[in-house]
N, C-alpha and C positions, 0 to 999 in steps of 0.2 A: 920119841913120838911113835915109832912103829913098834907095836906091841908084839914082841916075839916073832916078827916076820922079817924076812929079808926084803930089801928094796925091790928085787926082781919079782918076788911073790906078790907084793903089794901092787906093783906096776901091772903084772899079769891079771890080777883080779880086777883092777880098775879098768884095764883095757877090755876085759871080757864083759864087764857090766855096761860100759859105754857102748860097746859093739852091739849088745842086745838091745839097748835103748835105741840106737841108730837104726837097727833092723825094723823095730816097731814103728819108728818115725817114717821110715821109707814105705812101709806098708800103709800107714795113714795117708801119706802123700798120694799113693795110688788110689786109695778109696776116695779121697777128696776130689781127685781129678775125675774119677768115674761119676761121683755125685754131681759135679759141675756139668758134665756131659748130659747126665740124666735130667738135670734141671732144665737145660737148654732144649731138650727134646720132650719135656713134659712127661717123662716115663716114670709114673708113680711107683710101679713095682721095683724098678731099679733104685729109685730114691729111697724107698723103704729098706731095701736090701743093704744099701750103702750105710744108712743110718744104724742099722743093726750091727754091721761089721765094725763101723766106726766106734760104736759104744764099747764093743768087746775089746778093740785095740786100745782104746783110751784106758780101760780098766787094767789091761796088761801093762801099759806104759806107766800108769800110776804105781803099780806094784813094783816095777823095775826101779823107778825113782826112789820109792820108799826103801827098797833094799840098799840102794847106793847111800842114802842118807843114814840108814842104820849102820852101814859099814863104816862111815865116817865117825859116827858116834862111838863105835867099838874102838876106834883109834884115839878116843878122847879129844875129838875135834868137833867143831861146830858142824851141824848138819845143814850145810849151805855151800854156796860156791866158794866163799872164803875158806871154809874148812877143806874143800877139795884142793884149793891152791896151796894151802898150808901143808897138806899132805904131799902134794907134788913137790913142794920146796925141799922135802926131805929125801927126794929121789935124785939119782944121777941126772946130769943135764940132758943126755940123749933120751932117757926115759921121760923126763919132764916135757921135753919138746914134743915128742910123739903124742903123749896123752893130752897136752894142752891143745894141740892141733885137732885131735879127735873131739875134744870138748867144744871147741869153737865151732866146728862144723855141725855138731849136734845142736848147739844153741841156735845157730843161724837157720838150720833146717826146721827146727821147732817153731821159731818165730815166723818163718814162711808159712808153715802149716796154720798157725793162728790166723794169719792174714787171709789165707784161702778159705778157712772155715768161716770167718766173718763175712767174706764176700758171698759164699754160698748161703749163709744165713740171711743176708740182705736180699738175695734173690728169692729165697723162700718167703720172707716177710712181704716183699713186693707182690708176689703171686697170691699170697693169702689175702692181702688188702684188695687187690684187683678182683679176685674171685668173690670176696665178700660183697664188694660194691655191685658186681654183676648179679649176684643172688638177690641183693636188696632191690635192685631195679626190677628183676623178674617177679619178686613178691610184692612190689609196690610199696615197700617200706620207706624208701628214701629216694633221694635224687628226683623228686617230682619237680616238674617245671614250676618256676615261680610265676604266679599269676598276679595281676594287679587289678585292684578294684577301681571304681571311677575316681577315687581321690588319690590314686597312685600308690597306695599301701599294698604290700605283698599279702597274698593270701594263698593258702594251699588249695589244691584242687578238691572241691567238696565231694564230688561224686566219682572219685577215682575207683577203679576196679583193679584187682590184682589179675595177673594173667590167668590164673585158675578160674576166676569168676567170669572172665570175659567171654 
């Protein structure tokens, strides 16, 4: 299975690749925490900065994952977690255990990142919706009070003025 490589070489290369991915995940964790603080403080410049950094780190992470998957393919293995475990199965038990632990931590941390990113996204979406509603009220577009005619049917306010016209 190992194409002209010693198990220690393969283990070293896998460890190095997973360590680089973990370092990027750790940086993403810090950026998402900064983004969360910036969102709670309504700091637009910090939010934009975090988004830019996050985008760059995600591109880096994607390249790192692709490099790992290509590495597995060069070993004639599936470019997937099952391919990784198949490769690990060809290594000595102590090397297997160390790399499996590294992989499990990376997976857990990445899933935590996904959850934090979704939480931040929900906060952003809520803020957008709230701000859009406030702007609509200011412009007189929506959220007009329901008025009722003499028969009890709703009607919109006929002579409403936007804030700019008032």
